[in-house]
N, C-alpha and C positions, 0 to 999 in steps of 0.2 A: 508424539512430537510433530512438530512442524516448524520446517526451514523456509526462508522466503529470501528472494532478492527484492530487497525494497528500495523505492526511490523517495526521496525527502524532498519536503516543500520548503520555500523560503520562508524567512523569518516571520513575516506578516501572515502568511497563511497558517504556519504551524500556531502562532499565537491565537488566531482565530478559532482554530479547532480545538485548541486545548482549553480555550474559554467555553466551548460547546460542551467538552467533556466534564468540567467542573460544574456547569449548570446541570447537567443531567444527573451527576454523581449527587449533588445537593437536593435533586428530586428522587434519590432513591434509586437511581438507575445505574448499574456497574457499566463501566466503560473501559476502553483500553488502557486508560490512566491507571486503573487499580488491578489490571491484569499484569502480573509479573513486575508491575512498577518500573518496567524497563522500555516500554513501547513510546514511539514518537508518531506524530502523524505521518502516514506513508501511502504509497500505492505499491502494491505487490506485482512485480512484473512476472514471477515464477513462484512456484511454492511445490514442496515435495516433503516426503517424510524426512529426508534429510539432503542437503546441499554441501558437498565438501567446498568450504570456502577458497582452498588454494586452487582447486580444479575450475571452479566458477571464475576466479580471478584470470586464470591463464586463458581460459576461453574466450574472456570478453577483453583481453589485452589489448589496448589501441583503440577502443570504442569508449567514448564519453557516456557513460550509462547515468541516465538521469541527470544529465546537465544540458541546459540549453534549450529545452522544450518550455512552451507556455501550455498550462492547463487550466480548464474550467470545470469546476464542480457546480452543477446546476440543478440537482435533484438528489432525493433521498431515495433509497431502496432496501430492500429486505430479502435476506435469504432464508430459506427453510432453515428451521432451528434458531430462531429468535436473533439472527444477526442484522443488525441495522448499519447501513452504510451511506456515505455521500457519493452520488454517481459522477464519475468523470466523463464528461462530453467526448466522445471519440473523435479524432482529427487524423487526417492523413499522415500528418508527421507523427503523432503518437503511435498509431498504427504500425507506420513503417518501423520505428525504434523499436517496437515490442518484437517485430518479426526479426530484426536484425540480431536482437539480443537472444531469441529463440534459435535462430538458424545456427548461431556459434555454439549455443549450448548443445544443441543436437549432434553437430559436427564433432564435439569434444565427448560425445557420449555421457552428458549428464542428464539424468532422467528428472522431468517434472510431472507434475500431475496434469492430466488431460485438460481439465477445466481451465487451465490457466495458457494453454497453447494458443497460437493465433487461429482465430476463426471460432473460438469457444470463449475467449477471455471478456469477463465483464469488468473493465477498469473502475475501480472503487477505492475509497479510503474508509476503512472500517471504522466505526464509531462504537460499537458494542457487539460482543460475541453471544451476550445473554440478557436480552430486554425481557423482563416479565412480561407475558401475554397481556394483562391488563394495562401495562404502562406502554404498549406499542405506539398507539396512536398520540399519547401526549409526547412521546420521545420523537416521533416523526415531526410532529409540529415544531419541536424545539429545533430541529434541525434546519427546517424550513426558514427559521428566523434568521440564520446566518448566512443562507444562500442569496446570491452566488459568491463562491469564492474562486478569486483568480489566483494563480500561482506560478511561479517558474520552479522547475525542477533543479534541485541543488545538491545532486550527489545520491551516492547509493552504497548499499552494503548488503552482505549476506549475513543473515540473522537466524538464530535458534533461541528465542528470548528464554524458553523453559531451560536451557542449558547454558545460558549466560554467553551466547556467542554473538557478537556484532563484529564483522569483519568489513572495514569500509572499502570500497574499490577506489583504486588510484585515479586521478585526472590522467586522461590520455595524453602522452606528450605529443606535440605537435607544434 
């Protein structure tokens, strides 16, 4: 199982990435659209085997997680295991937001996987978790066709799609 703290993209960026997913699916390449059929385009700030939604929400209370930041996706990448993604260009603002989230989670004792922690995190928007090896080249080319993608972050949720969990984080009062 994988639980994540996902931040969501504005309507236009979401539409563009869903169009990419649809094009890849038409090419026979499975995407996040067909995995659990619950995914929406997002960037994961943290992940772990389990993230208790109430504990995460309490740790992040007062912080507008995933709101007010602009991001740019300017390249495609691949992780070992046939994972294809759109790379988010790091900015000082994004890295500071990520660190603030992780500082609060650590202070609250919420464990996250090491490769999502500050200094190790590779910000990305996953396209597919299982691109067939012979299709990786064409899939990367298809990704490059939609780039660059500019987006405003538009909210966040703690999710565990395999277990049907989607717990939106509230807007910070202020």
